[in-house]
VONUNU-78120 format. One record per residue: x, y, z of N, C-alpha, C in turn. Coordinates in steps of 0.2 Angstrom, whole numbers, plus 5000, padded with zeros to 4 digits. Layout:
XYZXYZXYZ...
! end
This chain:
500449945000500050005000500450065000500350114996500750174995500650215002501250255003501250305008500650355008500350375013499850425013500050495013500750505014501050575015501350585008501950615009502350635003502550574999502450574992502650514989503350494990503550434991504250414992504450364987505050364986505350304981505550244986505550184983505650124987506150084983506450034987506949994984506549924983506349904977505949844976506349784978507049784978507449724979507649714986507349754991507649744997507049715002506849655002506349625006506649625013506149635018506349635025506349565027506649555033506749485036506149455037505649485040505049455041504649435035504749475030504449455023504749405020505449405021505849345018505549285021505449285027505249225031504549205028504149255026503449235024503449225016504049235013504049225006503749275002503649335005503349395001503849445000503849474994504249524992504049594996504549624999504349685002504749745000504549805002504849865000505049905006505649945006505849985011505950055008505550105012505650175009506350195008506450225003507150255002507350305007506850335009507050385015507250355021507150285022507350255028507950205027508250205021508750155019509350155025509450215028509950215033509750215040509050195041508750185047508850115049509350095053509550035055509250015062509050065066508850045072508250095074507850085079507350135081507550195083508150205086508450265088508550315082508750275076508950315070508350355068507750335069507150365067507050435070507250445077507150505080507650555077508250545075508650595072508450615065508150565061507850585055507250625056506850615061506150645062506350715064506850725068507050795070507150845065507450815059507550855053506950865049506450825049505850825045505350865048505250855055504650895058504850965060504351005060504451075064504651065071504951105074505251105080504651095085504151135085503551125090503251055090503151025084502850955083503350905085503950915083504450865086504550865093504550925096504550925103503950895107503350905104502750875107502850795108503150765103503250695103503850675107504350705106505050685109505150705116504850755118505050785125504650755130504950765136504550735142504450795147504150775153504050825158504650855161504650915163505150955167505850935165506250905169506950895168507150825164506550785163506650725159507050675163506950675169507350625173506950555172506350555172505950485171506050465164506050505159506250485152506850445152507350475155508050455154508150385159507750385164507750325169507450265165506950285161506550225158507050195153507550235150508050205145508550165149508850205154509350175158509250115162508650105164508450045168508649975164508549975158508749915154509449895154509849945155510649935156510849905162510349895167510449865174510449785173510349765168510349685167510749665161511049615162511449575157511049515155511149495149510849435146511249365147511049315149511349255150511249205144511649195140511549155134511749075135511449035131511548965131511748945124512248895123512548885117512348805115512548795109512448725106511748705107511248745105510548725105510248735098509848695096509548705089509048755090509148815087508748875087508448885080508348835076508148845069507348845069507048835075506248835075506048895079506448955078506249015082505549045080505149065085504549095084504449145090504249205089504049255094503349265094502949225092502249225092502049225100501449255101501249255108500549265109500249235113499449235114499349285120498849325119498649375123497949395122497549385127496749395127496449365122496649295121496249255116496549265109497049295108497249305101498049295100498249265095498949255094499249315090499749345093500049405089500749375086500949415081501549395078502149405082502149455086502749485090502449505097502849505102502649525109502649595110502549635105502549715106501949745102501749805104501249835100501349915100500949945097501050025096500650055102500950095106500650125111500250185109499750205113499350265111499750325110499650365105499950425103499550475102499450525106498950585105499250625099498750655096498950705090499350675085499350605084499750575079499650605072499050625070498950655063499250725062499550755068499850815067500550805065500850745066501550725064501550695058501050655056501050615050500350615047500250625040499650625037499250565039498650585042498150525044498550475048498850505053499350465057499050405060498450405063498150355067497950295062497750315056497550265051498150225049498650265048499350245045499550185050499550205057499850165062499450095062498750105062498250055063498350005057498450025051498549985045499149945045499749985047500349945047500349895053500049905059500049855064499549805062499049815058498549755056498949715051499349745047499749705042500249655046500549685051501049645054500749605060500149605061499749565066500049585073500049645075500249675081499649715083499549735090499049775092499249845091498849895089498949965090498349995094498550045099498050075103497950145101497350155099497150225097497050265103497350325103497350375108496650405108496350425115495850465115495950535113496550555113496750625111496950625104496650585100496750575092496350625088496550635082496250685078495850655072495750595072495350555067494850515071494150525069493650485073493750415074493650395080493750325081493350275076492850295074492450255069492850245063493250285060493650275054494150225056494450235061494950185063494750115064494150105067493850045068493650015062493450055057493150025051493749995047494350005048494949975045494949905046494649875052494649805053495249775055495749825058496349795060496349765067495849775071495849745078496149795083496149865081496449915085496149915092496449935097496249945104496050015105495650035109495450105111495750125118496050185118496250205125495850265126495650265133495150325135495450355141495350425141495450465147494750475150494650455156493950465159493750535159493150555156492850615158492750625165492650695167492550705174491850695177491350675173490750655176490450595173490050565177489750495175489350495169488950545167488550545161488950545155489550585155489950585149490350525149490550495154490950435154490450375151489850375153489450325150489350335143489250395141489150415134489750395130490350405132490950395129491050315128490950275133491050205133490550175128489950205128489450175123489650185116489950245115490150265108490750215106491150205111491750155109491450085107490950065111490649995110490349995103489950055101489650055095490150055089490650085090491150085085491450025083491449975088491649905086492249885090492549925094493149905098492949855103493349805104493249755109493749755115494249795114494749805120494849885122494749895128494749965131495349975135495750025134496250035138496150105142496150105149495950165152496650185156496850255154497450285157497250315163497650295169497450315175497950375178498450385175498950425178498950505176498350525174498250595172497750635176497750625183497250665187497350745186497950765185498050835184498550845178498550905175498950915169499750915171500150885167500850885168501150945166501750955169502151015167502551005161502351015155502651005149503051075147503451095151503751165149504251155143504451095142504951085136504551105129503851085129503451105124503351175123503251205129503251285128503851315125504451295128505051315125505151305118504851255115504951235108504351275104503851305107503351345103502751295102502651245106502051205105501551215111500951225109500451235115499751205112499351195117498651175116498251225119497851265115497851255108498451285104498451265098499051295094498851365093499351405094499251485093499651505087499351525082499751545076500151605077500751605075501151665076501751665071502151715070502651715065503151655066503351635072503751585074503451515071502851505073502551445071502551445063502351495060502351495053503051485050503551515053504251495050504351425051504251395057504351325058504051285052503451305050503051265045503451275038503551335036503851345030504551315029504851315034505551295034505551215034505051185034504951105034504451095029504551105022504051105017503751035016504150975017503850915016503350905021503450925027502850915032502350965031502451025029501951075028501551055022501751025017501351005011501050935012501450895014501250825014500850805020500850845026500450825032499950885033500150945035499750995037499251015032499551045026499151075021498651015018498950955017498550905014497950885018498050885025497550875030496950935029497250995029496751045028496351045022496651035016496251035010495850975010496050915012495550855011495050845017495250865023494850845029494650905033494950965032494751025036495151025042495051075046495451095052495351035057495951005059495850945064495550965070495150915073494750925079494950865084494950885090494950825095494350785094494450725092493850685090493550635095493950615099493850555103493850555111493950615113493950625121493250615124492750625120492050625123491650585118490950585119490450545115490350595109490450655109490350695103491050725101491050755095491650785092491850845097492550845098492850905102492950965097493351005100493451075097494051065093494151115088494751115084495351125088495951105085496551115088496751185089496451235085496651305086496151335091495651305093495151335097495451355104495251415106495451435113495051405118494551365116494151325121494451255122495051235120495351175120495451155128495751195131495851175138495251175142494751215141494151205145493751145143493951115137493551055135493850995139494450995143494650945146494450945154494050895156493850895162494350885168494250915173494650895179494550825181495150785182495050715184495250705191495450755195495750745201495250705206494550705205494150675209493950605207494250575202494050515199494350455204493950405205494250355210494050285207494250235212494150165209493350155208492950185211492250175209492050185202492450235199492350245191492650185187493150155189493350095186492850035187492550035193492049985194491449995189491250055188490750075183490950055176491550065174491750045168491649965167491849935172491849855172491149835171490649865174489949845174489749865167489949915164489749935157490049905151490749885152491149865146491149795146490849765140490849695139491449655137491949695134492549665132493149665136493749665134494349665138494449735141494549735147494749805150495449805153495849855151496549855153496649925156497049925162497149995165497950005163498050065162498750095160498950145165499550145167499850195171499950175178499950115179500050085186500850075187501050105193501750095195501750065202501250055206501250025212500849955212501149905216500849845217500249845220500149895225499549905228498949925223499149965219498649985214498449935209498949895208498849835203498349785206498449775213497949725216497249765216497249825217496549855217496249855210496649865205496449855198496149795196496449735199496249675198495549665202495549685208494949685212494349715209494449775205493949805202493749785195494049725193493849695187494249705181494849735181495349745176495549675173495649665167495849605164496549605162496849665163497649665161497849735164498549745165498849805167499449825163499449885161500049915158500449955163501049925165501449965169501750025165501650085168501850145163501950205168502450245166502450315169502350365163501950345158501750395153502350415149502850375148503450385144503850445147503750455154504050515157503750585156503150575153502750645151502350665157502250635162501850655168502250685174502350635178502750655184503450645183503850695183504550685182504850665189505250605188505550575194505150515196504550505192504250435194504650375192504550325196504950265194504850235187505450205185505350175178504950115179504550105174504150045174504549975175505149965172505549905172505749895179505849945183506049935190505549905195504949925193504349905197503949845195504149825188503849775185503849705189504349685192504349615195503849615201503849675205503349675211502649675209502449705203501849705201501649635198502049605195501949535192501849495198502249495203502149455209501449465213501249535212500649545216500049525212500049515205499549495201499749435197499949385199500149325195499649295190499049305192498549285187498249335182498649385181498349445177498949455172498749465165499249485161499549555162500149555164500549625165500949645159500849705157501149725151501549795153501949815149502449875151502549915145502649985146502950025141503450075144503850105140504250155143505050135142505350165137506050155136506250105132505850065129505950005125506150035118506750015116507050035109507349975105507549925109507949865106507549805107507749755103507449685104507649655111508349675113508549655120508149685125507949745124507449775129506849735130506549715124505949675125506049605128506649575127506749515130506849525138507149575140507249595147506649605150506149635147505549655150505149585151505149545146504849475146505149435152505749435152506149395157505949415164505749475165505549505172504749495173504449465168503749445169503249475165503449525161502949555156502749505151502049505150501749465144501849505138501949565138501849605131502149675133502449705128502749775128502449825123502449885125502149935120502749995119502750025114503150085112502850125107502950185108502550235103503050285099503450315102503850375098504150345092504450295092504850275085504350265080503750235081503250225076502950285073502850335077502550395074503050435070503750425073504250455069504350425062504250355062504250325055503650345051503050345054502450375050502550435047502850485051503050555048503550555043504050505043504550505038504350475031503950415032503750375026503050345026502650365030501950345030501950265032501450235029501350165031501950115030502250125024502850085023503450095028503450165031503950175036503750145043503150135044502950105051503050035050502950005044503049935043503849915044504249965041504949955042505149955049504850005053505050005060504849945064504249915062504049855065504549795064504749795057505149745055505849745059506049805060506749815063506649785070506149795074506149765081505949695080505549675076505449605075506049565073506449585069507049555067507549555072507649605076508049605082507849555087507249545089507049495093507149425091507049415084507249355081507949335082508349385080509149375081509349365088509049405093509249395100509049335102508449305101508249235103508749185100508949195094509449145092510149145095510349205097510949215100510949195107510349195110510249175117510149095118510049065112509848995112509148985114508649025111507949015113507549005106507048965107506548955101505948985102505648995109505049025110505049075116504549115116504549165121504449135128504149075128504049035134504749015138505249015134505949005137506249065140505949125139506249185142505949185149506449175153506249175161506849215164506749225171507249265175507949235174507949175173508649135172509049165166508649205162509049235156509349295158509249325164509549385166510049385172510449435172510849435178510949515179510749525186510749595188511449625188511649675185512349705185512449755192512949745195513149785201513849805201514049865200513549925199513249915192512649955190512349945184512849975178512849945173513249965167512950025164513350065161513050125158512750105151512950055148512650025142512749955142512349915138512449845136512549835129
! end
């Protein structure tokens, strides 16, 4: 399928590893020929995106301590390899909530994706559907949930609970009507975070047109023509589409902040209400405490995503990897998942070895979508899939069931890198 943004040239003779295994000829966007790792995508996206848009995706709260800690925590473990094992039957397929996925990772919810990449949420959903991994549509997205659900990719929906019961009920009813069967409720946003780095870069909600913002757009013509202006011409001014049961305000509206309800009073009774209403799979996201994990299970959650919001909420919050073992021990009968700081196949294996059933990551995939549309996202997915496959072989593993705590050794003192 062609990219939905700027037309790109491709290398027809460069099939990816996963497609070679499937016997299907694939294409890699020429713009991403030198992208060999997920971290390479960030450097390329920095040049492609206007500074305010790039900052919104890449930056974290305040001093970025939690963001850096998320990454650094993976360097605290070394991998224990086994040799002389037949690893010719490697498979990273994993079953989760009654479905078998091709890989143990998915695309995390990414707010305002369509501001970075043309029709970004649809692009991410289509690429994930093709690769048979889950994609979680953000409640702060700019494309109606019904359009994403109509793609038939099996995407999940992530919701921020409105501040009152009637609007909560109406939103959940809308999600069910749209056809979603998995609901992810983010719990770590009772108040707004301090995103001062976005302010420094010129990004704000609502977007405020000014000379600096205009220059940022004009100086990045591929994004301006292929994403922003193409969106305006074909679809009109982007709106917040999915925070409530009805369409939200435009991204330029001065009423954007007023449209976000105060969530400080939301308690466990609201999760119990969702459990009574929602017939499908219910997952809670943003848990860092084993006590909260137990409460989530008691109130009907089917799964937990251990997360500190990618370091975008409370700066200094614990990294998910460090609290993961305690949460797994507290809820041994519940699928525990994780996001935050994952960029390599070895990161995925370390999280699985510490008890995670699945992992999620977001920033690299929206950077790939911004650079090369759906083929770019497929390329990013393939990079991580291929790394996991290679790492399993080098560790002497054939299945993810063999990834256990015995595969890890805690480093003391922690290494700066592995």
